[in-house]
Biopython code that builds the backbone (N, CA, C, O; Angstrom):
import numpy as np
from Bio.PDB.StructureBuilder import StructureBuilder

atoms = [
    (1, "MET", "N", (0.947, 11.948, 0.398)),
    (1, "MET", "CA", (0.568, 10.358, 0.759)),
    (1, "MET", "C", (0.617, 9.804, -1.106)),
    (1, "MET", "O", (0.632, 10.684, -1.967)),
    (2, "ASN", "N", (0.633, 8.515, -1.457)),
    (2, "ASN", "CA", (0.252, 7.979, -2.662)),
    (2, "ASN", "C", (-1.042, 6.645, -2.584)),
    (2, "ASN", "O", (-0.970, 5.728, -1.766)),
    (3, "LEU", "N", (-2.069, 6.775, -3.509)),
    (3, "LEU", "CA", (-2.345, 5.553, -3.921)),
    (3, "LEU", "C", (-2.030, 5.141, -4.955)),
    (3, "LEU", "O", (-1.411, 5.873, -5.728)),
    (4, "PHE", "N", (-2.387, 3.717, -5.329)),
    (4, "PHE", "CA", (-1.842, 3.338, -6.569)),
    (4, "PHE", "C", (-2.547, 1.831, -6.714)),
    (4, "PHE", "O", (-2.293, 0.785, -6.117)),
    (5, "TYR", "N", (-3.614, 2.163, -7.831)),
    (5, "TYR", "CA", (-4.056, 0.453, -7.713)),
    (5, "TYR", "C", (-4.116, 0.408, -9.508)),
    (5, "TYR", "O", (-4.224, 1.308, -10.342)),
    (6, "ASN", "N", (-3.992, -1.071, -9.622)),
    (6, "ASN", "CA", (-3.790, -1.716, -11.090)),
    (6, "ASN", "C", (-4.148, -2.933, -11.160)),
    (6, "ASN", "O", (-3.180, -3.692, -11.124)),
    (7, "LEU", "N", (-5.443, -3.592, -11.270)),
    (7, "LEU", "CA", (-5.847, -4.412, -11.600)),
    (7, "LEU", "C", (-5.324, -5.271, -12.397)),
    (7, "LEU", "O", (-5.774, -6.408, -12.256)),
    (8, "ASN", "N", (-4.161, -5.075, -13.560)),
    (8, "ASN", "CA", (-3.726, -5.862, -14.328)),
    (8, "ASN", "C", (-2.626, -5.942, -13.874)),
    (8, "ASN", "O", (-2.068, -7.003, -14.155)),
    (9, "ALA", "N", (-1.892, -5.051, -13.097)),
    (9, "ALA", "CA", (-0.273, -4.615, -13.330)),
    (9, "ALA", "C", (0.060, -5.451, -11.743)),
    (9, "ALA", "O", (0.989, -6.259, -11.738)),
    (10, "VAL", "N", (-0.630, -5.243, -10.606)),
    (10, "VAL", "CA", (-0.535, -5.905, -9.519)),
    (10, "VAL", "C", (-1.920, -6.145, -8.836)),
    (10, "VAL", "O", (-2.189, -5.491, -7.829)),
    (11, "TRP", "N", (-2.887, -7.128, -9.379)),
    (11, "TRP", "CA", (-3.812, -7.739, -9.119)),
    (11, "TRP", "C", (-4.868, -6.278, -8.528)),
    (11, "TRP", "O", (-5.191, -5.156, -8.919)),
    (12, "ASN", "N", (-5.067, -7.080, -7.503)),
    (12, "ASN", "CA", (-6.082, -6.427, -6.938)),
    (12, "ASN", "C", (-5.376, -6.127, -5.835)),
    (12, "ASN", "O", (-5.331, -7.060, -5.034)),
    (13, "VAL", "N", (-4.943, -5.379, -5.589)),
    (13, "VAL", "CA", (-4.081, -4.937, -4.106)),
    (13, "VAL", "C", (-3.945, -3.338, -4.321)),
    (13, "VAL", "O", (-3.476, -2.945, -5.389)),
    (14, "LEU", "N", (-4.336, -2.417, -3.347)),
    (14, "LEU", "CA", (-4.234, -1.153, -3.217)),
    (14, "LEU", "C", (-3.141, -0.978, -2.672)),
    (14, "LEU", "O", (-3.003, -1.617, -1.629)),
    (15, "LEU", "N", (-1.815, 0.012, -3.154)),
    (15, "LEU", "CA", (-0.662, 0.185, -2.746)),
    (15, "LEU", "C", (-1.131, 1.578, -2.212)),
    (15, "LEU", "O", (-1.842, 2.359, -2.845)),
    (16, "VAL", "N", (-0.516, 1.822, -0.667)),
    (16, "VAL", "CA", (-0.628, 3.119, -0.346)),
    (16, "VAL", "C", (0.709, 3.440, 0.657)),
    (16, "VAL", "O", (1.051, 2.961, 1.739)),
    (17, "GLN", "N", (1.317, 4.511, -0.250)),
    (17, "GLN", "CA", (2.634, 5.104, 0.257)),
    (17, "GLN", "C", (2.806, 6.421, 0.777)),
    (17, "GLN", "O", (2.886, 7.386, 0.018)),
    (18, "PHE", "N", (2.886, 6.558, 2.345)),
    (18, "PHE", "CA", (2.808, 7.620, 3.096)),
    (18, "PHE", "C", (3.961, 8.364, 3.284)),
    (18, "PHE", "O", (3.793, 9.338, 4.017)),
    (19, "THR", "N", (5.240, 8.182, 2.787)),
    (19, "THR", "CA", (6.526, 9.075, 2.355)),
    (19, "THR", "C", (7.240, 9.222, 1.202)),
    (19, "THR", "O", (7.260, 8.057, 0.807)),
    (20, "SER", "N", (7.750, 9.766, 0.514)),
    (20, "SER", "CA", (8.602, 9.877, -0.667)),
    (20, "SER", "C", (10.020, 9.249, -0.389)),
    (20, "SER", "O", (10.808, 9.027, -1.309)),
    (21, "ALA", "N", (10.260, 9.014, 0.745)),
    (21, "ALA", "CA", (11.783, 8.787, 1.122)),
    (21, "ALA", "C", (11.577, 7.337, 1.272)),
    (21, "ALA", "O", (10.555, 6.918, 1.816)),
    (22, "ARG", "N", (12.673, 6.388, 0.732)),
    (22, "ARG", "CA", (12.519, 4.805, 0.593)),
    (22, "ARG", "C", (13.761, 4.372, 1.813)),
    (22, "ARG", "O", (14.930, 4.746, 1.908)),
    (23, "PRO", "N", (13.072, 3.577, 2.535)),
    (23, "PRO", "CA", (13.998, 3.239, 3.464)),
    (23, "PRO", "C", (15.220, 2.359, 3.265)),
    (23, "PRO", "O", (15.350, 1.743, 2.207)),
    (24, "LYS", "N", (15.997, 2.283, 4.102)),
    (24, "LYS", "CA", (16.955, 1.162, 3.791)),
    (24, "LYS", "C", (16.678, -0.576, 4.032)),
    (24, "LYS", "O", (16.843, -1.578, 3.336)),
    (25, "ASP", "N", (16.226, -0.331, 5.263)),
    (25, "ASP", "CA", (15.451, -1.402, 5.571)),
    (25, "ASP", "C", (14.508, -1.560, 6.083)),
    (25, "ASP", "O", (14.616, -1.136, 7.234)),
    (26, "ILE", "N", (13.166, -2.120, 5.817)),
    (26, "ILE", "CA", (11.524, -2.234, 5.878)),
    (26, "ILE", "C", (11.752, -3.725, 6.645)),
    (26, "ILE", "O", (12.524, -4.644, 6.369)),
    (27, "LYS", "N", (10.672, -3.563, 7.815)),
    (27, "LYS", "CA", (10.187, -4.480, 8.602)),
    (27, "LYS", "C", (8.193, -4.942, 7.963)),
    (27, "LYS", "O", (7.424, -4.002, 7.759)),
    (28, "ILE", "N", (7.881, -5.895, 7.831)),
    (28, "ILE", "CA", (6.493, -5.727, 7.900)),
    (28, "ILE", "C", (5.573, -6.706, 8.545)),
    (28, "ILE", "O", (5.985, -7.645, 9.227)),
    (29, "GLU", "N", (4.473, -6.493, 8.340)),
    (29, "GLU", "CA", (3.285, -6.852, 9.864)),
    (29, "GLU", "C", (2.267, -7.331, 9.018)),
    (29, "GLU", "O", (1.707, -6.453, 8.362)),
    (30, "LYS", "N", (1.902, -8.409, 8.866)),
    (30, "LYS", "CA", (0.590, -8.952, 8.178)),
    (30, "LYS", "C", (-0.690, -8.989, 8.955)),
    (30, "LYS", "O", (-0.611, -9.844, 9.836)),
    (31, "LYS", "N", (-1.655, -8.467, 8.945)),
    (31, "LYS", "CA", (-2.919, -8.443, 9.472)),
    (31, "LYS", "C", (-3.972, -8.555, 8.514)),
    (31, "LYS", "O", (-4.312, -7.714, 7.682)),
    (32, "ALA", "N", (-4.556, -9.941, 8.772)),
    (32, "ALA", "CA", (-5.891, -10.422, 7.527)),
    (32, "ALA", "C", (-5.614, -9.987, 6.165)),
    (32, "ALA", "O", (-4.719, -10.515, 5.505)),
    (33, "ASP", "N", (-6.346, -9.049, 5.717)),
    (33, "ASP", "CA", (-5.927, -8.178, 3.908)),
    (33, "ASP", "C", (-4.930, -7.063, 3.800)),
    (33, "ASP", "O", (-4.620, -6.571, 2.715)),
    (34, "VAL", "N", (-4.250, -6.532, 5.381)),
    (34, "VAL", "CA", (-3.129, -5.605, 4.875)),
    (34, "VAL", "C", (-1.786, -5.810, 5.314)),
    (34, "VAL", "O", (-1.720, -6.254, 6.461)),
    (35, "THR", "N", (-1.007, -5.672, 4.903)),
    (35, "THR", "CA", (0.553, -5.774, 5.274)),
    (35, "THR", "C", (0.797, -4.363, 5.592)),
    (35, "THR", "O", (0.382, -3.567, 4.749)),
    (36, "LEU", "N", (1.349, -3.908, 6.570)),
    (36, "LEU", "CA", (2.135, -3.009, 7.260)),
    (36, "LEU", "C", (3.416, -2.590, 6.669)),
    (36, "LEU", "O", (4.285, -3.431, 6.902)),
    (37, "ILE", "N", (3.761, -1.771, 6.112)),
    (37, "ILE", "CA", (5.256, -1.416, 5.954)),
    (37, "ILE", "C", (5.974, -0.304, 6.720)),
    (37, "ILE", "O", (5.794, 0.912, 6.658)),
    (38, "TYR", "N", (6.789, -0.982, 7.420)),
    (38, "TYR", "CA", (7.849, 0.432, 8.575)),
    (38, "TYR", "C", (9.309, 0.344, 8.367)),
    (38, "TYR", "O", (10.053, -0.597, 8.091)),
    (39, "ASP", "N", (9.457, 1.337, 8.535)),
    (39, "ASP", "CA", (10.956, 2.018, 8.405)),
    (39, "ASP", "C", (11.657, 1.317, 9.354)),
    (39, "ASP", "O", (11.494, 1.629, 10.534)),
    (40, "GLU", "N", (12.377, 0.461, 9.070)),
    (40, "GLU", "CA", (13.224, -0.938, 10.572)),
    (40, "GLU", "C", (13.892, 0.413, 11.062)),
    (40, "GLU", "O", (13.651, 0.326, 12.266)),
    (41, "SER", "N", (14.533, 1.531, 10.912)),
    (41, "SER", "CA", (15.588, 2.416, 12.018)),
    (41, "SER", "C", (14.772, 3.105, 12.706)),
    (41, "SER", "O", (15.344, 3.554, 13.699)),
    (42, "ASN", "N", (13.532, 3.447, 12.633)),
    (42, "ASN", "CA", (12.780, 4.501, 13.523)),
    (42, "ASN", "C", (11.545, 3.862, 13.609)),
    (42, "ASN", "O", (10.811, 4.588, 14.279)),
    (43, "ASN", "N", (10.833, 2.627, 13.175)),
    (43, "ASN", "CA", (9.271, 2.080, 13.390)),
    (43, "ASN", "C", (8.674, 3.065, 12.609)),
    (43, "ASN", "O", (7.613, 2.453, 12.480)),
    (44, "ASP", "N", (8.502, 4.020, 12.026)),
    (44, "ASP", "CA", (7.424, 4.536, 11.330)),
    (44, "ASP", "C", (6.912, 3.742, 10.018)),
    (44, "ASP", "O", (7.527, 3.073, 9.188)),
    (45, "LEU", "N", (5.816, 4.010, 10.128)),
    (45, "LEU", "CA", (4.782, 3.459, 9.153)),
    (45, "LEU", "C", (5.141, 3.941, 7.980)),
    (45, "LEU", "O", (4.725, 5.092, 7.851)),
    (46, "VAL", "N", (5.812, 3.507, 6.947)),
    (46, "VAL", "CA", (5.730, 4.212, 5.506)),
    (46, "VAL", "C", (4.909, 3.748, 4.138)),
    (46, "VAL", "O", (4.943, 4.175, 2.984)),
    (47, "GLY", "N", (4.150, 2.674, 4.784)),
    (47, "GLY", "CA", (3.165, 2.309, 3.387)),
    (47, "GLY", "C", (2.472, 0.993, 4.051)),
    (47, "GLY", "O", (2.777, 0.386, 5.077)),
    (48, "LEU", "N", (1.441, 0.770, 3.114)),
    (48, "LEU", "CA", (0.798, -0.529, 3.358)),
    (48, "LEU", "C", (0.275, -1.006, 1.932)),
    (48, "LEU", "O", (-0.058, -0.315, 0.969)),
    (49, "ASN", "N", (0.296, -2.119, 2.050)),
    (49, "ASN", "CA", (-0.847, -3.107, 0.609)),
    (49, "ASN", "C", (-1.859, -3.458, 1.380)),
    (49, "ASN", "O", (-1.653, -3.864, 2.523)),
    (50, "LEU", "N", (-3.430, -3.322, 0.723)),
    (50, "LEU", "CA", (-4.502, -3.788, 0.981)),
    (50, "LEU", "C", (-4.809, -4.898, 0.011)),
    (50, "LEU", "O", (-4.760, -4.617, -1.186)),
    (51, "PHE", "N", (-5.110, -6.086, 0.364)),
    (51, "PHE", "CA", (-5.241, -7.043, -0.859)),
    (51, "PHE", "C", (-6.830, -7.041, -0.703)),
    (51, "PHE", "O", (-7.414, -6.611, 0.292)),
    (52, "ASN", "N", (-7.407, -7.553, -1.765)),
    (52, "ASN", "CA", (-9.143, -7.719, -2.097)),
    (52, "ASN", "C", (-9.309, -6.514, -1.877)),
    (52, "ASN", "O", (-10.151, -6.100, -1.080)),
    (53, "ALA", "N", (-8.336, -5.589, -2.719)),
    (53, "ALA", "CA", (-9.264, -3.969, -1.818)),
    (53, "ALA", "C", (-10.716, -3.717, -2.836)),
    (53, "ALA", "O", (-11.585, -2.910, -2.505)),
    (54, "SER", "N", (-10.783, -4.423, -3.913)),
    (54, "SER", "CA", (-12.110, -4.090, -4.110)),
    (54, "SER", "C", (-13.253, -4.808, -3.274)),
    (54, "SER", "O", (-14.378, -4.494, -3.663)),
    (55, "SER", "N", (-13.222, -5.630, -2.298)),
    (55, "SER", "CA", (-13.712, -6.037, -1.572)),
    (55, "SER", "C", (-14.183, -5.482, -0.426)),
    (55, "SER", "O", (-14.903, -5.981, 0.439)),
    (56, "TYR", "N", (-13.430, -3.777, -0.553)),
    (56, "TYR", "CA", (-13.617, -3.023, 0.602)),
    (56, "TYR", "C", (-14.022, -1.550, 0.285)),
    (56, "TYR", "O", (-14.251, -0.642, 1.084)),
    (57, "MET", "N", (-14.067, -1.530, -1.607)),
    (57, "MET", "CA", (-14.341, -0.340, -1.831)),
    (57, "MET", "C", (-14.146, -0.231, -3.275)),
    (57, "MET", "O", (-13.021, -0.548, -3.661)),
    (58, "GLU", "N", (-14.964, 0.134, -4.136)),
    (58, "GLU", "CA", (-15.232, 0.138, -5.698)),
    (58, "GLU", "C", (-13.898, 1.297, -6.071)),
    (58, "GLU", "O", (-13.720, 2.473, -5.753)),
    (59, "LEU", "N", (-13.081, 0.289, -6.919)),
    (59, "LEU", "CA", (-11.893, 0.992, -7.682)),
    (59, "LEU", "C", (-11.784, 1.233, -9.003)),
    (59, "LEU", "O", (-11.212, 0.326, -9.608)),
    (60, "LYS", "N", (-12.251, 2.435, -9.862)),
    (60, "LYS", "CA", (-12.041, 2.546, -11.346)),
    (60, "LYS", "C", (-11.556, 3.038, -11.919)),
    (60, "LYS", "O", (-11.830, 3.798, -12.847)),
    (61, "VAL", "N", (-10.345, 2.560, -11.295)),
    (61, "VAL", "CA", (-9.055, 3.691, -12.068)),
    (61, "VAL", "C", (-7.867, 2.450, -12.054)),
    (61, "VAL", "O", (-7.902, 1.448, -11.340)),
    (62, "ASP", "N", (-6.850, 2.794, -13.010)),
    (62, "ASP", "CA", (-5.637, 2.336, -13.315)),
    (62, "ASP", "C", (-4.803, 2.738, -13.183)),
    (62, "ASP", "O", (-4.414, 3.222, -14.247)),
    (63, "GLY", "N", (-3.770, 2.962, -11.980)),
    (63, "GLY", "CA", (-3.094, 4.037, -11.616)),
    (63, "GLY", "C", (-3.193, 4.661, -10.809)),
    (63, "GLY", "O", (-3.910, 4.219, -9.912)),
    (64, "GLN", "N", (-2.605, 5.961, -10.606)),
    (64, "GLN", "CA", (-3.012, 7.030, -9.235)),
    (64, "GLN", "C", (-3.769, 6.781, -8.782)),
    (64, "GLN", "O", (-4.391, 6.278, -9.718)),
    (65, "VAL", "N", (-4.523, 6.660, -7.771)),
    (65, "VAL", "CA", (-5.899, 6.872, -6.863)),
    (65, "VAL", "C", (-5.927, 8.473, -6.501)),
    (65, "VAL", "O", (-5.032, 8.880, -5.760)),
    (66, "GLU", "N", (-6.833, 9.334, -6.946)),
    (66, "GLU", "CA", (-6.936, 10.302, -6.288)),
    (66, "GLU", "C", (-8.263, 10.083, -5.014)),
    (66, "GLU", "O", (-9.266, 9.370, -4.995)),
    (67, "LEU", "N", (-7.664, 11.099, -4.003)),
    (67, "LEU", "CA", (-8.331, 11.283, -2.842)),
    (67, "LEU", "C", (-9.730, 12.016, -2.866)),
    (67, "LEU", "O", (-10.353, 12.193, -1.819)),
]
sb = StructureBuilder()
sb.init_structure("model")
sb.init_model(0)
sb.init_chain("A")
sb.init_seg("    ")
for serial, (resi, resn, name, xyz) in enumerate(atoms, 1):
    if name == "N":
        sb.init_residue(resn, " ", resi, " ")
    sb.init_atom(name, np.array(xyz, "f"), 0.0, 1.0, " ", f" {name:<3s}", serial, name[0])
structure = sb.get_structure()
């Protein structure tokens, strides 16, 4: 799993990648501040974007977020 946050590059969005594989086709589902990203071929959740991330957690990093 990879997490990325850079306020200057992608605004206030935490990007979460669950797999390194890139699906050919994706589908998205938006729920409030969360966009879920699925592999359309098998409905696996491959990533998500958390908008307004700083309102949910304190982020003092530009780039890769360590867990």
